[in-house]
N, C-alpha and C positions, 0 to 999 in steps of 0.2 A: 549190578542193580542198586545194593547195599552203597557201594563208592557214589553212586550220582545220588541218591537220597544223602548222604552227609554230605554231599558240596551244595544241594539246593537248602537244608537245614542252615547251614554255616550261611548261605549267602545272608538270607532271611532277618538270621540274628546280625549280622553285622546294622543291613537295612533298619533295623528295627534302633540299634543300639545311636546309629548315626542320629535320627531322627528324634531318641528321647535324649540330647545332650542337648539341646536348645538352642541348636543353630541354622538361625532363618536362609530362608531362600532370599537373593539378592530380589531387591525393590524393583518392579516396575518403572523403567521411566513414564514419566508422563510425558508423551505426544501432542496430547492434541487441547488444542487451543479454545478458551471460553466460548460460549454462543450466545448468541447480544442478538432477540427477537423484538419485533416490534408487538404487542399485545392488547396495544388501546390505542384507537386513533378517532378522535373526539372531535368529529367535524363542529361544534359551538356556534356560534363564539362564544368564548377563542377557540380557535383549534388548537388542539394538546392531544399530546402520545406519548405512550412509556413505554419503554424499552428493558423487558427485560433478560437482565445478564448474568451471569452463573459459569461458574467453573469446577465440576464436578468430582475433577484430578486433585491436583495440588493444591489448590483453590486459588480466590481473587488476591491479584498483589495492587493493580492499578488500576482506575479507571479514568483517561486523562481526556477530557473534553475538547480538541482541536479545534476542532469550529462550532461555531452557536449564532448563525445569519437568521437575523429578523426571529430572535426566540429567544424567551429565558428557559436556562438548560441547569435542571437541577440534579446531581448526582451526591443520593444521601449519604451520610459516615457510614461505612462497614469495620471491620474485622479483618486484617492481613492474612490470609489463608484460610477465609471463609466456603463454605460450599455452599453455602447459602443463596438463594436468589437476591441482585437485588436491583430497584426497579427505575431509573434513571427515567426524569422525566421533562419535556420540551412544551413550553407556551408559545404561541406563536405570536405576535407582539403589535405588527402590522397588522392585520386580517386582510388586505386587499391587493399583498405582496407575499410571496413563497414565500419559506422558511430553510434554514441545511443546519442541516445537524452531523457532526463527524466527532467521534473518537475511540482513541487508539485502548485496550484492555488488553493486560496483561495478566497471564496466572502466573504465579510460582517458581513453575518451572521456567520461565521466559518465555513461553507460547506466549502469541499477539494475535488479537482479531482485530480487523478495521471495521467499525461501524459508519454506517452514510445514510439517510432519509432527504430525501427520496431516494431510490434504489438509481443508478446508473448502467446500461451498458457500457464496457470498458474493453478500447483497443488498448492492447497493454504491449508493451518488448520489453525485453530485460537487455542491461547494459552491454552486456557480454554480448548480444548477439550485431553490432552494429558493422556496417561497412569500414574498414579505416581508410584513409588516404595512401596510396602509397606513400610517400615519402614519410611517413609515422609509422610505418608496420616495423621497424626495429625500439620502437622507443615503447609502446604499449604491450599489454598482457592485460589479460582475463582473470578474476579470482570469483569464483562462483558465478555468480548471478555481476557480477560489479566489473565495468572495464576499467581500465587504470592506467598510470604509464609507470614505468619498471622502477624499483625502487635500487638500479644501477646507474638511473640517469639524472641527475641534481636539475635538470632544465631544461623545458619543453612542452610546446600543447600539440595535443593531438584532435585532430576531429573525427566522429564519426558520425553515421549518417543511418538513420532505419527510417524506412521504406513505408507509409500506412497504407494497407491495399485495401480496397472497397468494400465495405460491408452493407449489406438492404439495410438494414435498422440505421446504419448513418446517412443514407444520400436522402435527399430532399423533401427532408421531415419540416415539417410546419410547427412553430412554435414553439420549438426543443431549447434548450438548458448545454451547454459545451463547457467540458472544463477540462485541465489536466491536473495530473497528482506526478510527481518527480519523490524520489526518493534519492537519496544519494549521499558524500561527502566530502567535508569542508575542512580542515581540520586545523586552517590556522591561515595569516595574511598572503604565506607565499603557494597560496592555493585558489585552484581557482573553477567552478563550473556552470558554465552558459548554456541553456537548451534554448533553442528556435524550434517556433512551428511552425514549416513555411509550404509554402503553394507554388507550384508552376503552372501556368496555365499553358496548356498543350496548343493552344493557337497561335502565339506570342512568346516570342525570346525575352520572359522575363520569369520575373521568382518574387512573392510577396514574404513580406516577414510578416507572420500573423502575431503571433506571442512571444516571448523572451523572457526567460527565468535566467537571474545572476544572484549566484553564491554567496557573490560580495553584498548584495543588500542585506543580507541577514547576520547572523550570528556565529563564529565557527564553535565547530564541536567536533571534539574526536569518536562519537556517537556517530550513526546514519539517523537521517534527517528527513521528513518529511512534509513538501510544501506542497498547495494546491490553490487553484484559481476555476473561480465558476462561471467570469464573466470573458469566456475566450468570443473573442468577435471573428466570423468567417466571413469572407465575401458572398455577397446576398444572402446572407443571414442562416447559411444555410450547408452543408459537408452536398460536393459537387463534381463527383469523378468523373461525370459526363465531360467537365472543360477543366477540371484542374488535379493536377497530380501532389498528392498532400508527402510529405516524408519530415522526421523531427533531426536538425542539425547540433550535434552537441562538442562541445569545445574544451578540453580538459585541460588548463594549464599548471603548471610546477616551473614556479622558479627558483626553489632550493630544496635540497635533499633531506626533506622533515614531514613527510607527510605523502600520502595515496589518496590522492583525491579521485571521488570519480561517480560515474552516476551508476546505480543499480536496476529504476526500473521506472517507467516513463509510462505511464496512463494517460489514454484523449480518451476522453468518455462524452457520453450523451445522457440526456434525459428528456423524455416530452414533458416531462412537468406532472401526469397524469397517471405516473404506474402507481405511485401510492397511496394518496389520498388530498384532498382538495387544502391541505396543512402546507402538504408542496409545492405547491404550484399558486402561480398568482390570480386572485378574484376575476371574474370574467369582466 
């Protein structure tokens, strides 16, 4: 009994000595992205919204407005690393038309939040989940959510296809707005990513291209980039899985061994323009 008591007593002394030596526990990494919440919707006129943005972990690093369509959007100055709320405001310019706001919000730890107004319902696919043409199987590989061409292949064109299944909210929606968002990488002139939204008529032997994105129309970057378009036109102005099969076709081209062009995320989205407030929709 005495021996056991000494062991316990010794253990307590050691723990106390380590704690009193000033050695701090390792910091817990910040993996929580910033929040962005619409906290004011004023129908006006003019229509106006306020978005409260905050990061209570590592603090805010950047608020980048990537789209401000028919809106005057203001981000007030703030100190990098702040945990205080920052209020972004957007005021509609033409009251007869809808406004669209998108922003990318990053904290000091690198966590990212994508904000958009009005809200959309998404049908999204990761680049790594596509079906690859049989002839391209030896040339492609996946890296996390990205699909790309192998580093060992200096020149190739690889085609991926992604099915867009029927979703209740997407079909036969009147007065809806359709959009597409693409996350991709194109680091130079020897690389290219082309995304096509296509529809096959189930009663006929024809395939129609509804939308095309070509990374060569933008700037090259060593970083991943995001493209979005809110004016996608569809046959009959709405999704109709009763008469069409919809899919995405992606061509990734590499003509020299100096980079890894790739699609990462492709999102086809829908909004009825009424989900948030009259600020996001056209006037009747």
